[in-house]
N, C-alpha and C positions, 0 to 999 in steps of 0.2 A: 252345441250342447249347453254352453254357458248361457246363450240367449234363451234357450228353452227353460232353463232353471230360473233365470231372472223373471221370465213371464209367469212361470209357475208360482212364484212367490206372490203374484198379484191376486191369487185365490184366497189369501188370508181374509178373515172377516173384516168388513169395513169399520172404521172408527170415526167416521165423519160426524159432524154435528146433526145430521139428518136422522141419526139413530134415536129412537124413543128412549128417554132416560128411564122410564119404568121398566123397560126390558133389561137395561143394564143392571138395575137393582135386583131383578129376579135372576140374574146370571143366565138369561136365555139368549144364546148367540143369534144375531140376525142372519137372515138368509144370504148366502153368498152367491155371487154371480157364477154362471157356468163358464169354465175355462175350456173351450173346445180343443185348443192346442194341447193342453195337458191330457184331456180325455183320449185324443187320438194317439198320443205318445204312449199312454198306459195300455190302450187296447192293442197297439202294435207289439209292445213287450209281452203281453199275455199271449198273443197269437204265435210269436216266435217260440216262446217257452212251452206252450201247450202242445204244439205240434212236434217240436224237436226233442223236448225233454224225455217223454215216454219212449221215443225211438232209441235214445241213448241207453236208457235203463234196460230195455229189451235186448239191445245189441250186446250189452254187458253180459246178460245171462245166456244169450244164444251161443257165444263162442267160448264158454268155459268159466265165466264168472258164476259164483255160487253164494257169495256173502250178502245176505239180505241187509244186515246192519250197515255194511259198506255202501250199498246202493242207496240206502236211506240217508247215510251221512253226506254223500256228495250232492244230494238234492238241496242242501242248505249251506254247504261248506264254502260256497262262493261269496259269502257275505263280505269279505275284505274288499270286494269290488266297490262297495259303497263308501269306503274311507276316502277315496279320491274326491268325488263330488261333495261329500260332507266337509272335508278340509277346506275346499275352495269356498263353500258357502259360509263356513265359520269365519274365515279371514275377512270376507266381504261384510258380514254382519258386525264383526268386531270393529272394523274401520268406520262403520256408520253408527256405531253405538246402539245397535238394535238387539232385541232379545233373540237368542238362538236356541238354547237348550229346551228340550221337552220337559213337561211337568213330571215329577217323580212318580206320581200315581199312574201315568201313562206308560212309563217304563216298567213299572211293576206288572201292569197288564200285559206288556209285551213278553215278560218272562213266562207268565202262565200260558199265554197263547202259543209261545214258542215251544213249550213242552208238548202241547196238544198237536202242534204241527209236526214235531219230531215223531210222535206216535202215529200220526196219519201217514207220514212218509214211509215208516216201517211197514204199515199195513198195505200201502200201495205197492211197495216193492215186493212184498210177499205175494200179492196177487199177480203182478207182472212176471214173477218167476214161473208161474204155472199157466198163465193165460196169454193168448196172442194179444198184441197191442190193439187190434181192431175190436176184439171182444171187451177188453179192459176199458177202452175209451167209451164204448157204448154204455157199459155198466156205470162208469164214473159220471156219465152225463146225468144220472139220477140225482147228483148233488143239487141240481136246481130244485127238485121236489123237496129235499131236506132243507135247503136254504130258505125256500118259501115258508115252510112249516116253522122253522126256528125264528125267522124274521117276524112272523106273525106274533110269536110268543115274546121274543126278547125286545124287539124295537117297534112293535105294533104296526108292522107293515100292512098297508091296505090291500085287500084282495078284490079281484074282479072275476066275473065268470070266465073271462079269457085266460087269466093267469091260473085259475083252478083247472081249466081244460088243458092247459099246457102241462101242468103237474101230473094230471091223470094220464095223459098220452105218453109222457116220458116214462112213467112208472110201468105202464103196460109194455113199453118197449123192452125194458129190462126183464120183465116177467116172461116175455116171449123168448128171450135168449135162454132163460133158465129152463124152459120146457124141453129144450133140445140140449140137455146137458151133455157136455163132452163131444158135441158135434164137430167142433174144430180143435179138439184136444191135441196138443203137441205129442209127438211119438214117445218122448221120454217122460211123459207125465201120466200118472195113474188117474183113474176116475175119482178116487178119493182126494188126491192132491188138486185136481181140477175143481172139484166142488168147494174145497176149502178156499182156494184162490178166488172163486166166484163170490163166496159169502164175505170174505175179508175185503174184497174190492168194494162191495156194497157198503160194508162198514166204514171203509175209508171215505166213501162219498158222503155218508151220513155225518161223519166227524167234520169234514171240511164244510159241510152245510151248516153245522153248528158254529164253527169258528168264524165264518164271515159276518154273521150278525153280531157276534161278540166283538169283533173289530169295530164295527159301526157303533156299538154301544160304548166302547172305550173312547172313541173320538168324541161322542156326544157328552160323556161324563166329565171331560176335562174342564168345560166351563169357560175356557179362554180361546182366543183365536188360534186355530191350528194352521200352520203354513206347511208348504210342501217339504221344506227342510225337516220339520218336526215329523212328518210322515216317514221320511227316510231314516230318521233316528229310531222311530218305532219299528221299522222294518229291520234295521240293524239288530235291535234287541230281540225281535222274534226269531230271526234266522240264527243269531248267535246262540240263544238258549236251545233252539231246536238242534243245532249242531252239537252242543254240550250233551244233550239227551242221547243223541246217536253215538257220540264218542264213548259214553259210558257203556252203551250196549256193545260197541266194538271191543272195548277193553275186556268186558265180561266174556265175550265170545272169542277172544284172542284173534280178532280179524287183522289187526295191524301187523302182526308177525307173519300172517299168511299172504299179505299183498304181494311181496316179491316173488313168492312161489307161484301164486296164481297168475302173475304177469308173465312169467317165463313160460307157463303152460298155455297161455292164451292162444287160441288157434289161428288168429289173424296177425299175431305179432305182439311183442312186448311193448313197442312204442305206441301201437294203436290202443293197447289196453289203457295206458295212461292218458292218451288223447280222448278216449271215450269218457273217462272220469272227469277230466278237466272241461270237456265240452258240455257234459251233463250238468256239472256244477254251474257253469255260466248260464246255460239255457234256463235252468230252474230258478236261478236268481232273477231272471227277467220276469218269470211268472209272478214272483213275490213283489217285485217293483211295480208291475202293472196292476196286480190284484189289490194290494193295499192302497195304491194310489187311486184306483178307480172307486173303491169304497169311499175314499175321502172326497172324490169329485161328485159321486152320485149316491149310490146306496149298495148295501150288501146284495140285494136281490138283483139289481142290474148287473153287478159283477158276476153273480151266479149265472145269469142268462148269457152274458158274453162268453164266459168260459164254456158253458154247455154248448153254445152255438159253434164254437171252434173245434170241439171234440170230434165231430164227424170228419173234419179235415185230417185229424190224426189217424182216424181209421183208414181213410183213403191213402194216406202216406204209407201206412203199414202194409197195405195191399200191394202198393207199388214197389217199395224197397225190400220188404221181407217175403213177398210172394205169398202172403197169407190168403187163405180161402175166404171168398166172399159168399157165404151161404145165403139161402133164401130167408132164413130167420134173421140174419144180419141186415138184409135188405129191408125186411118189414120193420125191424126195430129202428133202422135209420129213418125210414119214411115216417114212423110215428114221432120220432124225435124232431124231425124237421117240421112236421105238422104242429107239434107243440111249440116250437120256436116261433113259427109264423102266427100262431094264435096269441102268444104273449105279446109280440111286437104290434100286432093289429090292435089288441086291447090297449096297449100303451098309447098308440096313435089316437084311438077314440077318446081316451081320457084327456089327452092333451087338447084335443079339439073342444071338448066340453069345458075345460078350464079357461080356454081363450074366449069362448062365447059367454061364459058366466058374467064377466064384468060388463059386457055390452048389453046384456039383458036386464041388468039391475036398473030400477027406476031412478031417474035423475032428480 
């Protein structure tokens, strides 16, 4: 882990004499090299959290859990995990006399984004309380469409026919699920509750689609070199303020006093109740580590694509572990999502080839 972090720090913007001084005067950071080791590490974190996190939330509700603010709270309450690697990095930077702390305006941005993440977690928990994980995951995959839309507006992300096709296909997939409302409705959920969960989950996807380009914009507005330790500090701020937001909701709803009673009544045991909460907190923290890190390494749209690509695996895991029904509508929706993924990645491949050929075709 220490080796990975040391290599990750190499992703900071270069300060060699090869950098054009006019760019420095304009505060335009030069392009940094792709750190594939860091990308793989972030994608792995996203994969573990995206697949395991929703299963823990649904497991909480399936066996007697009912507190939506609590399920929202434990999605970010694992932020103290970051204190270990940050302490190690701080001591190393201090010994070398290097700058460590993030810019104040970046931490202010983390507070605003943290509140939005806290709201998104509450909406997501509300949806999972009424929907099977497989349905919720397919609906949440529409975050790619929202990420693409907001990335176009906020960070001027370039669109291609392939990315537009991907967005349209994934949107159709969610519409297809909506046409068969309640087809996989749990026995203890009414039609009204199911539809509310359906709509709120779409809303949560839209909100996270807005947040990812905002994170990319926050990184861009710093104007100075951003290292991976700074990204970890930003994540610490985001998850801390998201947890504060959820904590206020828990206090208002008197959820803290109900935890012990809920744990004793949990159908698979009190110890497993707390295990579900701790496991969920850890897995969701991996999602934030991976997502914010991948935005740093690539872009908000690439992060949205990776997350959306992994969501069908969450659906498959839910069918295996929770014996959820895999209806024809889900199959068609999954096919449209996968078609959209392939369209996006093929478009990215074509664009990369064109960019490689462009310098060769320029007249010498």
